[in-house]
C-alpha positions in Angstrom: 55.8 -104.1 -12.0 54.4 -101.5 -9.7 55.6 -101.6 -6.1 53.0 -101.0 -3.4 53.7 -98.6 -0.5 53.8 -100.2 2.9 50.4 -98.7 3.7 49.0 -100.2 0.5 50.6 -103.5 1.3 49.0 -103.5 4.7 45.6 -102.6 3.2 45.8 -105.5 0.7 46.9 -107.9 3.4 43.9 -106.8 5.6 41.5 -107.3 2.8 42.9 -110.7 2.0 42.5 -111.7 5.6 38.9 -110.3 5.7 38.1 -112.2 2.5 37.8 -115.4 4.6 35.1 -113.7 6.7 32.8 -112.4 4.0 33.4 -115.1 1.4 31.3 -117.5 3.5 28.3 -115.2 3.0 28.8 -114.7 -0.7 25.9 -115.6 -3.0 28.4 -117.2 -5.4 29.6 -119.8 -3.0 27.0 -122.3 -4.3 27.5 -121.4 -8.0 29.7 -123.2 -10.5 33.1 -121.5 -10.9 32.7 -121.6 -14.7 29.9 -119.0 -14.3 32.3 -116.5 -12.8 35.4 -117.3 -14.8 34.3 -117.4 -18.4 34.6 -115.3 -21.6 31.0 -116.3 -22.5 28.8 -113.1 -22.3 25.8 -115.2 -21.2 27.7 -116.6 -18.3 29.1 -113.2 -17.4 25.5 -111.8 -17.3 24.5 -114.8 -15.1 27.4 -114.1 -12.7 26.4 -110.4 -12.5 22.9 -111.3 -11.8 24.0 -113.5 -8.9 26.2 -110.7 -7.6 23.3 -108.2 -7.8 21.5 -109.9 -4.9 24.7 -110.6 -2.9 24.9 -109.2 0.6 28.7 -108.9 0.5 29.0 -107.4 -3.0 30.7 -104.3 -1.8 33.3 -106.2 0.1 34.0 -108.4 -2.9 34.3 -105.4 -5.2 36.6 -103.6 -2.8 38.7 -106.8 -2.6 38.9 -107.1 -6.4 39.9 -103.4 -6.9 42.6 -103.6 -4.2 44.0 -107.0 -5.2 43.5 -107.0 -9.0 42.6 -110.6 -9.6 43.7 -111.9 -13.1 40.2 -112.8 -14.2 36.6 -113.4 -13.3 33.5 -111.5 -12.3 34.0 -109.9 -8.8 31.5 -107.7 -7.0 29.3 -107.7 -10.1 32.0 -106.4 -12.3 33.4 -108.1 -15.4 37.1 -108.3 -16.2 36.7 -105.3 -18.6 35.0 -103.2 -15.9 37.6 -104.1 -13.3 40.4 -103.2 -15.8 38.7 -99.9 -16.4 38.8 -99.1 -12.6 42.4 -100.3 -12.4 43.5 -98.0 -15.3 41.8 -95.1 -13.6 43.7 -95.8 -10.4 47.0 -96.2 -12.2 46.4 -93.0 -14.3 46.0 -90.9 -11.1 43.7 -88.6 -13.0 40.9 -87.6 -10.7 41.3 -91.1 -9.4 39.0 -91.0 -6.4 36.0 -89.4 -8.1 36.3 -91.7 -11.2 36.5 -94.8 -9.2 33.6 -93.8 -6.9 31.5 -92.9 -9.9 32.2 -96.2 -11.7 31.6 -98.3 -8.6 28.4 -96.4 -7.7 27.1 -96.9 -11.3 27.7 -100.6 -11.1 26.3 -101.1 -7.5 23.1 -99.3 -8.3 22.3 -101.1 -11.6 
């Protein structure tokens, strides 16, 4: 298990506290949870479509990258896409540029 630095812990804590603020504006709040927490490709596509028009998509994505939820579509990203970002972060290889490029690609689709 990876230990977080104290600054990382504070960042994650602040995002968790902020989640309450942005979550009430999320487009997914009216959707069925099964849409966002499914292995079915059709439901994953439906979740991503809902995320595409969400005004708090960036906040959701930032939260998911920082807190590493176990499953689900977050900020328009599937579990596979989130795992890819997390592997880039863990690898430390050109981390910032790789993460930014991947996030930008997804947010502008």
